[in-house]
C-alpha positions in Angstrom: 72.8 64.1 -40.6 75.8 62.2 -42.0 73.8 60.6 -44.8 71.1 58.3 -46.1 71.8 54.7 -47.1 69.8 53.5 -50.2 69.7 49.8 -51.0 68.6 48.4 -54.4 68.2 44.6 -54.8 68.5 43.8 -58.5 69.0 40.9 -60.8 70.7 43.3 -63.2 68.1 42.9 -65.9 65.7 45.8 -65.2 65.3 48.1 -68.2 64.8 50.9 -65.7 67.8 50.4 -63.4 69.7 53.3 -65.0 66.7 55.6 -64.1 66.6 54.3 -60.6 70.3 54.9 -60.0 70.1 58.4 -61.6 67.1 59.2 -59.3 69.1 58.3 -56.2 72.2 60.2 -57.5 70.0 63.3 -57.8 68.9 63.3 -54.2 69.5 66.7 -52.5 71.0 65.1 -49.4 74.2 63.2 -48.6 73.7 59.5 -49.5 75.3 56.2 -50.3 73.7 53.8 -52.9 74.3 50.1 -52.7 73.2 47.6 -55.4 72.8 44.0 -54.2 73.0 41.5 -57.1 73.9 37.9 -58.2 77.6 37.3 -58.6 77.1 36.7 -62.3 76.2 40.3 -63.0 78.4 42.1 -60.4 81.2 43.0 -62.7 78.8 44.4 -65.3 77.0 46.5 -62.8 80.3 47.8 -61.3 81.3 48.9 -64.9 77.9 50.5 -65.6 77.6 52.3 -62.3 81.1 53.1 -60.9 79.6 55.7 -58.6 77.7 53.1 -56.5 78.8 50.2 -54.3 77.9 46.7 -55.7 77.5 43.8 -53.3 76.9 40.1 -54.1 73.6 38.8 -52.7 73.7 35.8 -50.4 70.8 33.8 -51.8 67.4 33.5 -50.1 65.4 36.2 -51.8 65.0 39.9 -52.0 64.7 40.7 -48.3 67.8 38.6 -47.5 69.6 40.6 -50.2 68.5 43.9 -48.5 69.9 42.7 -45.2 73.1 41.8 -46.9 73.4 45.3 -48.4 72.8 46.9 -45.1 75.5 44.7 -43.4 78.0 45.6 -46.2 77.4 49.3 -45.8 80.0 50.0 -43.2 80.7 53.6 -42.2 78.6 56.6 -41.2 74.9 56.9 -42.3 71.9 57.9 -40.2 68.9 56.6 -42.1 68.0 53.9 -44.5 65.6 53.1 -47.3 65.4 50.6 -50.1 64.1 51.1 -53.6 63.3 48.5 -56.3 65.3 48.5 -59.5 62.4 50.0 -61.5 61.2 52.6 -59.1 62.3 56.2 -58.4 63.2 58.5 -55.5 62.0 62.0 -56.2 63.7 65.3 -55.1 61.0 65.7 -52.3 62.6 62.7 -50.6 65.1 65.1 -49.1 62.3 66.4 -46.8 62.4 63.0 -45.0 66.1 63.5 -44.2 65.5 67.0 -42.9 62.5 65.8 -40.8 64.5 63.0 -39.2 67.5 65.4 -38.7 65.3 67.7 -36.7 63.8 64.8 -34.7 67.2 63.5 -33.5 68.8 60.0 -33.8 66.3 57.9 -31.9 64.2 55.2 -33.5 61.8 56.7 -36.1 60.2 56.1 -39.5 59.2 58.9 -41.8 56.8 58.3 -44.7 55.3 60.5 -47.4 53.3 60.6 -50.6 54.1 58.1 -53.4 52.8 58.4 -57.0 52.2 55.4 -59.3 53.8 55.5 -62.8 53.7 53.1 -65.8 56.5 51.6 -67.7 57.0 54.9 -69.6 57.1 57.0 -66.5 53.6 58.4 -66.9 51.5 59.0 -63.8 48.8 56.4 -63.0 47.7 57.7 -59.7 48.9 57.6 -56.1 49.1 55.3 -53.1 46.7 56.0 -50.2 48.6 56.4 -46.9 47.6 57.2 -43.3 47.3 60.9 -42.7 48.1 60.5 -39.0 50.5 57.9 -37.5 48.3 57.6 -34.4 45.7 55.9 -36.6 48.1 53.2 -37.9 47.5 50.5 -35.4 43.7 50.7 -35.8 44.1 50.6 -39.5 46.3 47.5 -39.4 43.5 45.8 -37.3 41.2 46.3 -40.3 43.6 45.1 -43.0 44.0 48.6 -44.2 47.6 49.2 -45.1 48.5 52.6 -43.5 52.1 52.9 -44.8 53.9 51.5 -47.9 57.6 51.0 -48.2 58.0 53.4 -51.1 58.7 56.8 -49.7 59.8 55.6 -46.2 63.0 56.5 -44.4 64.1 54.6 -41.3 66.6 55.8 -38.8 69.6 53.6 -38.2 68.7 53.1 -34.6 65.2 51.9 -35.6 66.7 49.4 -38.1 69.0 48.1 -35.3 66.0 47.9 -32.9 63.9 45.9 -35.4 66.9 43.7 -36.5 66.3 44.2 -40.2 63.9 42.4 -42.5 62.5 38.9 -42.3 64.5 37.1 -45.0 62.2 34.2 -45.1 59.4 36.2 -46.8 59.0 36.5 -50.5 56.3 39.1 -51.0 55.5 41.0 -47.8 58.9 41.6 -46.1 58.5 45.4 -46.4 54.9 45.3 -45.1 56.0 43.0 -42.2 58.9 45.3 -41.3 56.7 48.4 -41.1 53.9 46.6 -39.3 56.4 45.1 -36.8 57.7 48.7 -36.2 54.2 49.8 -35.5 53.4 47.1 -33.0 56.8 47.5 -31.4 56.2 51.1 -30.6 58.7 52.7 -33.1 57.4 56.2 -33.7 56.2 57.2 -37.2 56.1 60.7 -38.6 54.0 61.7 -41.7 55.9 64.1 -44.1 53.5 66.3 -46.0 53.9 67.8 -49.4 54.3 66.3 -52.9 55.3 62.8 -53.9 58.7 61.7 -52.6 58.9 58.5 -54.6 57.4 56.8 -57.7 56.3 53.2 -57.7 56.3 51.7 -61.3 53.4 49.4 -62.2 54.5 47.0 -65.0 54.1 43.5 -66.3 55.9 40.7 -64.5 55.9 42.1 -61.0 55.7 39.9 -57.9 52.8 42.0 -56.8 50.7 40.4 -59.6 50.7 37.0 -57.8 47.9 38.2 -55.7 46.8 34.9 -54.2 50.3 34.1 -52.9 50.8 37.6 -51.6 47.5 37.5 -49.7 48.4 34.1 -48.2 51.8 35.4 -47.0 50.2 38.6 -45.7 47.7 36.5 -43.6 50.8 34.7 -42.1 52.2 38.1 -41.2 48.9 39.3 -39.7 48.9 36.2 -37.4 52.6 36.4 -36.5 52.3 40.1 -35.4 48.8 39.9 -34.0 47.8 42.7 -36.3 44.1 41.8 -36.2 43.9 41.9 -32.4 40.6 43.6 -31.4 40.5 47.4 -31.2 37.6 49.4 -29.9 34.8 49.7 -32.4 34.8 53.5 -32.1 38.6 53.6 -32.6 38.3 51.4 -35.7 35.5 53.5 -37.1 37.2 56.8 -36.6 40.5 55.6 -38.1 38.8 54.2 -41.1 36.7 57.4 -41.6 39.8 59.7 -41.3 41.8 57.5 -43.6 39.1 57.4 -46.3 38.4 61.1 -46.1 42.1 62.1 -46.2 42.6 60.0 -49.3 39.5 61.1 -51.2 41.7 62.8 -53.9 43.6 59.5 -54.4 40.4 57.5 -54.8 38.9 60.1 -57.1 41.9 60.0 -59.4 41.9 56.2 -59.4 38.2 56.0 -60.4 38.7 58.6 -63.2 41.8 56.8 -64.6 40.9 53.1 -63.9 37.3 52.8 -62.8 36.0 51.3 -59.5 38.9 49.1 -58.5 40.8 48.7 -55.2 44.5 49.4 -55.0 45.3 45.7 -54.8 43.2 45.1 -57.9 45.1 47.9 -59.7 48.4 46.2 -58.8 47.1 42.9 -60.2 45.7 44.4 -63.4 48.4 46.8 -64.5 
């Protein structure tokens, strides 16, 4: 594998951006890191992080910025991910690259376990994810999110096939991309083991505007036909396996935060 491309859209104001950049630099695989930022902070970021490429965002929101970063990353790389400017990639992320390397260069998306941390980096729990990719379509049909962007790695050929992110979306561009991959038949592979990324829950996140996020997600559901009928037995089996596999995640959430859903935890933290 010739390398992993990591894109970070940023306004240059995150108190955790240095930690994010350091986590990418520590990856045990060949990689390139590209920051996409407003023109007003580009010079400052180039001075702070001379080891990364800094690209000016084109306007239009985060997902348009990610597309711009991908377009600017000429050269050889085989797989892609993006990470927010307050989140972390963990050493286990290297397992993704090795999994995709063994699988070849065809379209594929690898995903793994992701832990939740607070503004001080302390663990808050984990994100529930689908244990088996074959369940993903039936889970989407029940509005159960099987895969989250944190901890995913997309082959370059899959990115080309899917034509990048929908830059018109404000909240759900990552969810839309992964769901579009699922309904388009791009293969997913589940990478086991420990957490490969950390998602930081903090004040001021877009994820806290829950009403607007749910409204945009409903648009995505309709656009992609995610709620198209699945057989009752298939839906029941997918839900049972998903819930059972994530029992440790749910138990930790209850112990730490009480009886709240993952979406409610995002909104409360």
